[in-house]
C-alpha positions as CSV (number, residue, x, y, z in Angstrom):
1,M,0.0,0.0,0.0
2,I,1.3,3.4,-1.0
3,I,0.0,6.7,0.5
4,R,0.7,9.7,-1.6
5,K,-0.8,13.1,-2.3
6,L,-4.0,13.0,-4.3
7,K,-3.8,15.0,-7.5
8,Q,-7.4,14.6,-8.8
9,I,-10.2,12.0,-8.8
10,D,-12.5,11.2,-11.7
11,K,-15.9,9.6,-11.5
12,N,-14.7,6.2,-12.5
13,E,-12.1,6.2,-9.7
14,F,-14.6,7.4,-7.2
15,D,-17.2,4.8,-8.3
16,G,-14.4,2.2,-8.1
17,L,-14.3,2.8,-4.4
18,G,-17.7,1.1,-4.2
19,R,-20.5,1.8,-1.7
20,N,-20.6,5.3,-0.4
21,G,-22.3,4.8,2.9
22,Y,-22.3,2.8,6.1
23,T,-24.2,0.3,8.2
24,S,-24.4,0.8,12.0
25,E,-25.9,-1.3,14.7
26,K,-25.4,1.4,17.3
27,M,-25.8,5.2,17.4
28,Y,-24.8,8.0,19.7
29,A,-28.0,9.4,21.2
30,V,-27.9,13.0,22.3
31,D,-30.1,14.2,25.1
32,A,-30.2,18.0,25.1
33,R,-31.9,19.7,28.1
34,P,-32.4,23.4,28.6
35,I,-32.1,24.3,32.3
36,N,-33.0,27.9,33.0
37,D,-30.3,29.9,31.2
38,D,-28.1,26.9,30.8
39,A,-28.2,23.7,28.7
40,T,-26.7,20.3,29.1
41,F,-25.9,17.7,26.5
42,H,-25.5,14.0,27.3
43,I,-24.1,11.7,24.5
44,S,-24.5,7.9,25.0
45,L,-23.8,5.0,22.7
46,Q,-27.0,2.9,22.2
47,Q,-27.8,-0.3,20.5
48,L,-30.3,0.1,17.7
49,P,-33.2,-2.3,17.3
50,A,-32.3,-2.8,13.7
51,P,-29.2,-1.8,11.7
52,F,-29.1,1.8,10.4
53,V,-28.1,1.8,6.7
54,K,-27.2,4.9,4.9
55,N,-26.0,5.1,1.3
56,W,-25.6,8.2,-0.9
57,K,-24.6,9.0,-4.5
58,T,-21.9,11.4,-5.3
59,T,-22.7,13.6,-8.3
60,A,-20.3,14.8,-11.0
61,G,-20.7,18.3,-9.5
62,E,-19.7,17.0,-6.1
63,I,-16.6,15.3,-7.6
64,T,-15.7,18.6,-9.3
65,A,-16.0,20.4,-5.9
66,L,-13.8,17.7,-4.3
67,N,-11.2,18.2,-7.1
68,H,-11.1,22.0,-6.2
69,I,-10.3,21.0,-2.6
70,I,-7.8,18.4,-3.8
71,A,-6.0,21.0,-5.9
72,T,-5.1,22.9,-2.7
73,G,-2.6,20.1,-2.0
74,H,-3.8,18.7,1.4
75,S,-5.4,15.5,0.2
76,F,-4.0,11.9,0.1
77,G,-4.8,8.7,-1.7
78,A,-4.1,5.1,-0.8
79,Y,-3.0,3.1,-3.8
80,E,-2.6,-0.7,-4.3
81,N,-0.9,-1.5,-7.6
82,E,-1.6,2.1,-8.8
83,Q,-5.4,1.6,-8.2
84,L,-7.0,4.1,-5.8
85,V,-8.4,2.2,-2.8
86,G,-8.9,5.0,-0.4
87,M,-8.8,8.8,-0.1
88,A,-8.8,11.6,2.4
89,V,-9.9,15.0,0.8
90,C,-8.8,17.8,3.1
91,E,-8.6,21.6,3.1
92,E,-6.5,23.9,5.2
93,R,-8.5,26.5,7.0
94,T,-6.2,29.4,7.6
95,W,-8.7,31.4,9.6
96,N,-8.4,28.9,12.5
97,N,-5.2,27.1,11.6
98,T,-6.7,23.7,11.0
99,L,-6.9,20.9,8.5
100,Y,-10.5,19.9,7.8
101,I,-11.3,16.4,6.5
102,E,-14.0,17.0,3.9
103,N,-14.3,13.4,2.8
104,I,-12.6,10.2,3.7
105,L,-13.5,7.0,1.9
106,V,-11.9,3.5,1.8
107,A,-13.1,0.9,-0.7
108,E,-15.3,-1.7,1.0
109,K,-12.9,-4.6,0.2
110,Y,-10.1,-2.7,1.9
111,R,-11.9,-1.6,5.0
112,G,-10.5,-3.1,8.2
113,Q,-7.0,-3.4,6.7
114,K,-5.5,-0.2,8.2
115,V,-5.9,1.8,5.0
116,G,-7.9,4.5,6.9
117,T,-5.2,4.5,9.6
118,Q,-2.5,5.1,7.1
119,L,-4.5,7.9,5.5
120,I,-5.0,9.5,9.0
121,E,-1.2,9.1,9.8
122,A,-0.4,10.9,6.5
123,L,-2.8,13.7,7.4
124,I,-1.3,14.0,10.9
125,S,2.2,14.2,9.5
126,H,1.2,16.7,6.8
127,A,-0.6,18.9,9.4
128,R,2.5,18.9,11.7
129,V,4.8,19.9,8.9
130,K,2.3,22.8,8.1
131,Q,2.3,23.6,11.8
132,L,-1.5,23.5,12.1
133,R,-3.1,23.3,15.5
134,L,-5.6,20.5,14.9
135,I,-7.4,18.3,12.4
136,E,-11.2,18.4,12.4
137,L,-14.1,16.5,10.8
138,E,-17.8,16.0,11.0
139,T,-19.7,12.8,10.9
140,Q,-23.2,11.6,11.9
141,N,-24.2,10.2,15.3
142,T,-25.6,7.2,13.4
143,N,-22.1,6.4,12.1
144,A,-20.9,4.6,15.2
145,P,-18.2,2.6,13.2
146,A,-16.7,5.9,12.0
147,I,-16.8,7.5,15.4
148,A,-15.1,4.4,16.9
149,F,-12.4,4.5,14.2
150,Y,-11.7,8.2,14.7
151,R,-11.5,7.7,18.5
152,Q,-9.0,4.9,17.9
153,Q,-6.9,7.4,15.9
154,G,-6.9,9.9,18.7
155,F,-9.8,12.1,17.8
156,A,-12.2,13.4,20.4
157,I,-15.8,14.5,20.2
158,T,-15.7,18.3,20.5
159,G,-19.0,19.5,19.2
160,L,-22.6,18.9,18.0
161,N,-25.0,20.5,15.6
162,M,-28.5,19.2,16.4
163,K,-30.1,20.7,13.2
164,L,-27.5,20.1,10.4
165,Y,-29.4,17.0,9.1
166,N,-33.0,16.2,8.3
167,Q,-34.5,15.4,11.7
168,E,-36.8,12.6,10.4
169,N,-33.8,10.2,10.7
170,S,-32.7,11.6,14.1
171,E,-29.3,12.4,12.6
172,I,-27.1,14.8,14.5
173,A,-23.7,16.2,13.3
174,I,-20.8,15.2,15.6
175,F,-17.6,17.2,15.3
176,M,-14.4,15.6,16.2
177,T,-10.8,16.9,16.4
178,Y,-7.3,15.7,16.7
179,Q,-5.1,18.0,18.7
180,L,-1.6,18.4,17.2
C-alpha cells in the first residue's frame, strides 16, 4: 500500500471505491436539556433495534467540488498497484489554523485493513509539517463505526449540531478533532 498526495479524482475512480455509505448497529443518542439559562448535553452509545443503513450517491458536480479541494494540496490517496483504494480529501482552514477532512472513503474490500489508519497518519504528518493546531471533521451520530475509528486514531468528540441534518432520521452532526 502506498499513500501519496492525491492529484485529482475522476468519476470512475470514485465509483471504483464502491459503496458510499455505512451500516451501523449502534448510534450516539444525544439528550439536550435546557435548564433555565443553561443547557446540558449527554451523549450515549446505544444499541439500535435494527441496523441503520445509509447510502448516498456522489454527483459529478460534487466530484468537481472535491477536485477543487484536492487541488489545494492537502489530500491523500491510498494506492494498491496504482489503483485508488482510499482517499482523504482535506482543506487547510487558515482562519483557525486547522486541517479539515471534507471526505474520507476507503473501498469496502479494503476496510478493516488499516488503509484508513495510514491515511490519517499521513494527514497528521502533513498537518504537523504545516504547523497546524488540529485536524477536524464532522460525521453523523448514526455512524458509530466511523466514530469508533476516529477515536482509535486519537480524535475526540468536540461539538454537536443538532439541526444540520434532516430530523426525520434523528441524525445529528458530531464534530471531532485531533489535537496536534
